[in-house]
N, C-alpha and C positions, 0 to 999 in steps of 0.2 A: 466874204470877198468872192467875187465872180472870177475864178481863175481857171475854169474848165471849159475847153472847147470840145463839144461832143461831135464826133463824126459818125453818123449812123446811116444805115441802109441795109438792104438785104445782102447776105453773103455773096461775094463775087462782084460787087459794083465798084470797087476801088478804094475802100476805106483805108486799108493799110498803106497803099501806095501814097495816097494823099497825106496821111499822117506822117509818113517818113519824109516827104517833101517839105511839109510845114515845119517839122522838127529840125531838119537839116538847115533850114534857112531862117530860123528864129530861135527864141529862147524857150520854146515849149519842150516839155519832156513827155514822151509817149508812155502811157499806162494802158496796157491791153488787159481788159477785164478777164478775158478767157484765160490768159496766162496767169493772172493774179489768182483766179479761182482755183486752177490746178495746183499752182505752186504753194499757195497758202491754205489749201484744202477748205475753200469757202463754198462747199457744195454739200448737198444732203445725200445724193446717190448718183449712180451712173445709169443712163438709159442705153442699154445694149443695142436696141433696135435702131436708135438714131445716132448711136456712137457719140454721145455727148453727156456732159455732167449736168445735173439738175442743180442750179445755183441756189445757195442759201442767201436770199436777198437781204436779210437782216445783217449777216456777217459782212457781205460785200458792201453794203451801205456804210456800215461803221468804218470799214477799211478806207473807202473812198472819202468819207468825211474827214478822217485823219489826214489823208493826203492833201485834201483841199485846204486844210488849215495852214499848210506850209506856204511859203512865199513863191513856190514854183508855179509856173504856168503849165497846165496839163492838157494834153490832147488825149481824148478817150475814144479810140476807134472801136465801135461795137454795134452789132445788130440788136443787141439787147437794150431795151429802154423800158424801165419799170421803176418799181418802188425803191430799188436799191440806189437810184441816182439822187445825189444831194442837189435838189433843184436850185436852191439859192446860190450854189457855187457854179452853176452853168451859165456862162456868158452868152454862148451862142451854140445852136445845133445846126451843123451842116448836114443836110439829108441828101445823100447821093442816090440817084435813080439811074436805071439802065433798061433799055428795051428788053422785054421779057424773053423774046426769042434768042437774043444774044446772050442773055443771062443764063438761060437753060443750057445752051450749048457750052458755055464757059464752065458751068458747074459739072456737066457730064464729062468734059475734057479733063477736069480735075479728078475724075474717078468717082464722083458721087453717084449713088444709086439713082435710078429713075425716080423712085418715090421721093427721096430726099431733095433731089433737084427740082421736081415738080412742086413740092410743098413750098420751097423758097421762091420759085417762080410765081406761084399763086399769091404768095405774100406781097411780091412786088406789084403784081397786077392790081391787087386790092389796096395798095398804098399803106400797108400795115405800119412800116417804120415811120412814115411821114405822119400818119394819124396819131401814133403813140407819142411822137415828139411834140406835136401840137397840143395834144391833150395834157401831157405832163408839164410842159414848159410854157404853153401859151403860144399862139401864132406869132407874136412879136419877136420871140427868140429863135425862130426857125428860118433857115435859108436853104431853099431847095436848089440842087444843081443836077441837071440832066447830063449824065456823062456819055450818053450815046453819041457816037461819032466825034468824040473829043479826045484829044491826046492827053496824056498825063500832065504835061506842062500847061495846057489850056485849062484843065480842071483846077490845077494849083493856082493859076493866075486869077481865076474867078473866085476861088475860096479866099485867097490872100486879099483880094480887093474888098470882099465882104468883111473880113476881119479888120483890115486897116481903116476902112471908112465907117465901120459900125453899122453897115447896112443889114437890116434884119426885116423880118416880116414878109419874106418872099416865099410863098408856097402855093401849091395848086397849079403849077406850071404844066405838070404832066398828068394825063389821065389815060392810062393804058386801056381802060374799059371802053373808051371812045374808039380805040383802034382794034382791040381784040375781044372776042367772046371767049372766056376762059374754058368753056366746055369744048368748043371747036378747036381751040389752040392745043389743049391737052391731047386731043386725038391726032393732031399733026406732028407733035413733037416726039 
């Protein structure tokens, strides 16, 4: 049964806000993989330099498969897309994008180190989350939303429309490499 809606994108693009809006206005239950990993100890170690847990993908996959067998509809907001994801259970992946300059400033304002903020900004420039979603789920299950200059309600409306109409296969809208040279951008930020 395809009962998971994946909301993915680089940290800081608005995944949690969109997940909360969709959950409040529908019958979807939010399952946050990062919280699940910490709470149920679904990790192998802790990376002190990056201040993050190293996910045990096998354990996380088994846990998500168990959740997907329930009749509940699940929203999965995460920047992680990998082998842990039960692909057959994913109905649609909403990939949120954000202008890299805005993203970097947002992450630094949250207190992230320059290194960690730049690593995530670089991932956004290179379409990492979009490409991982397309590779894992196929382009027909991916719907890209550029959140730059959009309010939370506008992003919600676009996502809800995609979910309610079954619109899929929309990606490749954003190409930050057309706008920014990563080496030059890193020097200016």
